[in-house]
N, C-alpha and C positions, 0 to 999 in steps of 0.2 A: 575638740574630741569627737563631735558628731561627724565632721568631715573625715576624720581618720577612719572611723568605723565604716563609713560609706565607701571610702577608697579601698579599705581592706576587703569588704564584701565584693566589690567590683573585681578586685584582683583574684579573689577565690573563684568567683563566677567564671572569669576568663580562663583561669587555670583548668576548671572543670570542663569548659568547652574545648580547650586544647586537648585534654585527655580523650574527650569524645571523638575528636578528629584524628586520633592516633590509629594506625592500622594494627589489627590483631596479628598475632603470631602466624607466620607463614602465609600472610595475606599478600595478594599481588602488589608490587611496588607502584609508586606514583608520585606526583609532585606534592610538596608540603601544602597543607590546607590551612585556611584562616578560620578563626571562630566565626560563627554565623554563616559566612559566605561559602566556606569550603573552598572548592576550586573554581568558583564561578569566574574569577578574574583570569583563569587560564583558558577560558573559552570565549570565542566570538559568538555571542548569544543568538545573533540572527542567522548564523550558519557555522556550526562547530565542526563540520566534517574535516576541513583542512587542519584544524587544531588537533583532532583525534589522530590524524596521520602524523603530525609533528611529534605528539606524545608517544606514539608507537615507536618512532625511531629512537627515542630516548629511553623508553622503559620496556620495550618488547611487545610481543603479540598479546600478552595478558597484562593489563595494568589497571589501577584503580584510581578513582576520583571521589571527591566528596561533593554531593549536591546539598549544600547546607551541612547538616550533621549526618546526612545519610550516605553510607558508602555505596559506590556504584562500580561495577567491573565492566570494562570495555574489552570485548574479545575481537581479535583480528586474525586473518589468515585462515586458509582452508583447514589445516590440521586442528587448530583450536575450535573452529566452528563445528567441524564434524564431531569432535569429542563431546562438545556441549549439547548440540542440537539433535544428534543422532545416537551416538554410543550411549550417552547418559541423558537422553532426551527427557525422560520422566523427571529426573532430578532438576531440570531447568525449564519445566513446562508451566511454571506459575506465572501470574501477572501481578506486578506491584499494585496494591489497592489504594494506598493513601497518596494518590497522585492526582494532578489536575485532570488528565484525560479520563481516569476512572471515576472521578467525582462527577464529571459532566454527564457520563453515561450511567451513573449510579451502579457501576459494576455489573450491569444486567445483560450486556450484549455478549455475543459469542466470541467476539474478537478480544475484548478486554476482560471477560469473565475469568476469575481465577480457576486454576486447575482443581478439579474435584468432581464429585458425583453429578452435580447440576450441569457443569460444563460438559462432561462426557456424554450425558443424556442428550443435551441439545446438539452437540456436534454430530453424534451418531444419527439423530433424527434429521439434521440438515443434510448430511451426506446421502442418506437413503432417499429423502424427498427430492433433492436436486437430481439424483439419478432417475427417479421415477418420472420426473418432468423433463427428461430428455438430455441431461448433461452427458455429453459425449455421444449422443445418438442423433439420428437424422431429424427428429422432430425439433431439436434445438437448432440444428443447422438451418432448417426452414425458417425458424423465427429470426435468426440473424440475417439471412438473405432477404427476408421481407423488409427488415429495418434498413438494410443496405440500400434498398431501392429508394427509400425516402432520402437517404444521404446523396445518392446519385442525382435525384431530382434537384436537391439543393445546390449541388456542384454545377449542374447544367445551367442553372439560372445565372451563374457567375462567369460563363464563357465570355471571353473578351474583356472581363473586368478582373479585379483582384478580390480574393475571398479571405476572410478571417475565419479559420476553422475551429477556433477554441470551443465555442458553444455548440457547433455542429457535432463534433466528436463526443462532447460531454453528454449532450442530449441523446445521441444515438446509443451510447453505452448504457445510459440511464434507462432508456426505453426497453432495452433487451432484458435487463434484470427486473424492471417493473412488470413486464409481462409474466415472468416466472413467479414473482412474488405475489402480485396483485391481479394478474390477468388483464392489465390495462396498459395502453401506450398513449402518449401525449404528443400533440403537435409541438414542433420545436419552439414555438412562441407561446406555449401555454404558461399561464401564470404560476401554476403549481410547480412545474419543472423549474422555472426561473427562481422561485423562492428556495426550493431544496438545493439547487446548484449554488446559490449565493450563500446559504447557511453552511454547506459543506466546505466551500472554498474558504470562507472566513475562519471556520474552526480549524481547518488544516493549517492555516498560517499561524493562528494564535497558539495552537497546541505545541508547536515546536519553537515558539518565539520567546522573547525575554520575559513577557508577563507570566507565561505558564511556568517558566523556570523559577521566577520569583515566588509564585504560588507554592511550588513544591519545596523550595528551600527555606522560606520564611512563613510558616503556617499562621503567624499572628496577623498577616495582611489579608487573609482570605475573605474576611467579612467587609473589607473596604471596597468602595465603589470604583475599582480600577478596571482597566480595559478587558481583563480576562472575564468579567461578568457577562460580556457580550456572548461568549460561548454558551453559557447556561441559558440565555434567552433564545439563542439559535436552536439549541436542542429542544427547548420547550415548544418552539414554533414547529419543528419537525415532528415532535411527539403528537401535536394536535392534528397534523395532516395524517400521520399514521393511525391515530385513533379514528379518524373519519373513515379511512380505508377499512379498518377492522370492523367498525360498526356497520358499514354497508355490507360487508361480507356476512355478518351474522344475520342480517335481514334476508339476504338472497340465497344463501347456501342451501344445498340439499345434503344432509349428513350422509357420509360414506360415498359421496360422488364429488370428490374435490376437483375444482377447476384450476387451482393454483396452490402455491405454498401456504398462504394464509388459511385456506380451507383445510388443508392437511393438518395444520397446527391445531385448528379448532376441533377437528375430528379427534386428534390425539388427546386434547383436553377432555373431551367427552369420555374417552376410554378410561382415562386415569382418575376422573372424578376430582374431588376437592380434598382428599385425605392426604395432605402433606406433599402433594405433587409439586415439582419445580416448574411445571408448565402452567402459565397464567396469561391473561390478556395483557397485563402490564409487561411481563417478560416478552411477549410476542411483539409488542410495539417497538421495543428497543432492538430485539432480535432482527426484525424486518429492516429497521433503519441501518443496523450494522451491515447486513448483507447488501443493502442497496448502496451504501457508501463504498464498501469493498469491491462491489461489482461495477462501479462507475468510475471512480477517480483514477485508479491505477491503469485501467484499460484506455481511458480517454487520453491520459497523459502520455502513455506509450505510443498511441497513434499519432499524437502531436509530434513527439520526438521522431517517429518513423518518417513522417512526411517532411520534417525539417531536414533530415539527413538525405532523403531521396532527392529533394530539390537541389541541395547543395553538393551532392555527389551524383551528377547526372549520368555518369557512366555506370553506376550501380543501378540506377533506375532503369536504364536502357537494357542492361543485361537481365534484370528481373523480367522485363516485358517480353524479351525474346524467349525466355524459358516459359512464361505464362502462355504466350501464343502457341508455342510448340506443343505444350501438354494439353491445353484446352481445345485447340483446333476448332472443331465445329460444335463443341459442347455449348449449350445455352448458358450455363452458369457453373461456377466453380463448386467443388465439394471439398470437405475437409480431407477426404481420402487422397485428393490430388497432391497433398503435401509430400507424399512418398516419392513422387516423380519430379519434385521441384527442389533439389538440394540447395541451389543457390538462393532461392526465395526463402527457404527455411533458414539458411545461414544469415541472411540479411535481417530477418525478423528477430532471431536470437541475438544478433549483434546489437540491434537497436535496444533490446531489453537490457543487455549488458551495459552499454554506455549510458543509457537513460537512468539506470539505477533508481527506479521510480520510488522505492521505499528504502532510503539509504541507511536507516538505522533499524529496519524491520519494525516490529512492535516490541516494546520493552518486555523482557522476561524477568522472572524472579525464581530463586531456588526454592524447591518444595521441601528440602531437607538439607542437612549438613552434608556436603559432598566435597569432591576434589576436582580440579581442572588443571591439567598440564603440571601436576605436582603441587599446586597451591591449594590451601584449605579455604573453602568457601562456606560461610555460615548459612543457615536456613534464612530465607527471606531477603537475601541480597539481590539488589536490582542488577540485571544483566543487559547490556546493550551490545547488539551485533553491529559492528562496522562493516556493512556489506561492500563498501568500496574496496576494503582491504582484500576481499576475495575476488570480486569481479574485475579488479585491476592488478591482481597479484603477479609479480614477476615470477617466471618459471611455470605458471599455469596457462599462459596465453602466448601465442606467437607474437601478437602486437597488443600488449596490455594497455598502452596509453594512447591509442588512436582508434578511430572507427574503421574497421576492416573486416568484412565478412569472412576472410580467410581464417579467422579465429575459429570458425565452425566448419571448415572444410579440410579433409585429409589430403594426402598427396595425390589421390586418384580423383579429387573433386567431389567426393561423397560427403554428405552431411554427417557430422558427428558432434556429440555434446560433451564437452570437457566436464570433469567432475566438479570443477569450481563454479559451474553455472548454477546458481541457486537464488534467482531473484524472488522466488516465492518462499524463501527460507527452507527449512528442512525439519524433519522429525515430527513429533506429535502435534505441534502447533503450526504445521505447514498450511499455507493458504488454502482455504476451502474451494476457492473459485479458480484454481489453476487451469482445470480442464476447459471451463467456459472462456477464460481469457485467451488461451492458446487458440481456440476455435475462432473467436472474434477477430483476433489480430490477423490470422491467416486469411479469413474470408474477406475482411474489409480491405486489406492491402492488395490482395490479388484482384478483387472485383474492381477497385478503383483504378489500379494500374492498367488493367486490361482495357479500360475505356478512355482514360484521360492521361494526358501528359502534364506533369506538375513542374512549374518553372519558378525559380527565385526571381521576384520582380527586379527590373533593372535599377529602380530608384530606391531599393530597400537597404542599400549599404551592405556592409559585411555581416554575415549571419553571426548571431551570438548564441553559442551552444551552452553557456552557463545558465542553469535553470534557477527558478525562484524556489527558495528553500521553504519547506514546511513538513508536515507529516509525510507528504509525498512531494517529490521534486516535479515542478511544473515548468515546461519550456516557456521562455518569455514570449509574450504575444507576438505573432508574426502574420504576414499575409502571404498568400500564394496566388500565382497566376496559373490559370488552367486552360488547356486547349484539348479539343477532341483529338485523339490519335489518328494519324493519317493512315496507319496500317493496322487493321483489325483482323 
């Protein structure tokens, strides 16, 4: 009798779970889901991008999956992406809060903070402050060019040898955003930089890996000592470093005379007082880490992808250098304004961003209200995932969608143009804060290095592997480069 009752309750429980995994009326289609697991078995957990593409062919540009019991919508293609992120941008501007990445940051950062008054205040403050500290201006250009000189010095030491550029580019990008945020730069072998880079790298891999997916899909395992706990320890380590930076600023700052982003935030806290303000030291620590990660990882990975392609497409590198020599001529150093006279270099940089697809699933969104997308009904709070590959490689949007070819950004007259489907920084209200800084960094780094050096794929390196390592960001597999001084300068 007891066995029968237990079996009956198990059947009832499984039936209820099956009902929970049924799609609501007029919800996007998708594969059948299993109790507990949802559609996890439909995905390769260490890199689901190819699976998303296969599902797109079966179910169309808008389809749904279940992560455990939670419905998720995958959007593909330019038309759907524009409707969701631009036309109805505010409807899709939320961030899912009960997820692994939000729990690691406690939902306090600018990137993962949910849409609302607190997020809007902090984003408005960040945009204003970054502009005041030179974003898009000559002062920022000078910071970048100074950092480039350290990179040049590092490259010069490897003439006649081979160089592994991974840490070099990561540290360079980190130092530029560090100077904006904290007024500090670090030597490339500094222990603080090493710790932060290691923590960010590990968290990037964990956050889009199988353990994070298990954390999101099976909440009952969250307290177990599984590998995802490493991310929480990494965030705690970075928080301690950030606390040290903020504490030092509090001791040395002069109110109303800010030296950097942190000083500006502390000034803003003074103005607002403690009466219910969303500005706090705790929020500042995560805010600064958010901006540091966003300003480091994507730029460094794009630079790594750029030099991988420049070495393995030497005719592209040579044509860039010819254009650089012609435009810069006797100029001492490049300026961001020079990009207007370098259509081919511009095309190459944008093509690298397209094929690198550094943030392949963007950052997950959620709906802020009940809405519609391409005729489907989407409930409030539904997780939205942007499949950026579907836009950056979409047939009909690009001349050569499935190969590296700068002609994708050149018209018939050889002039640079940007197709509508180019959106590596996403679009709409949650568009990347650091787009302007990233564009300036990529141009100045690539032009400055190509002007002075020739980069060669080493003879003993075998065939280049363009398939990146999957994570929150796509990272090129480690490689080495052979460097020579250019004979024609």
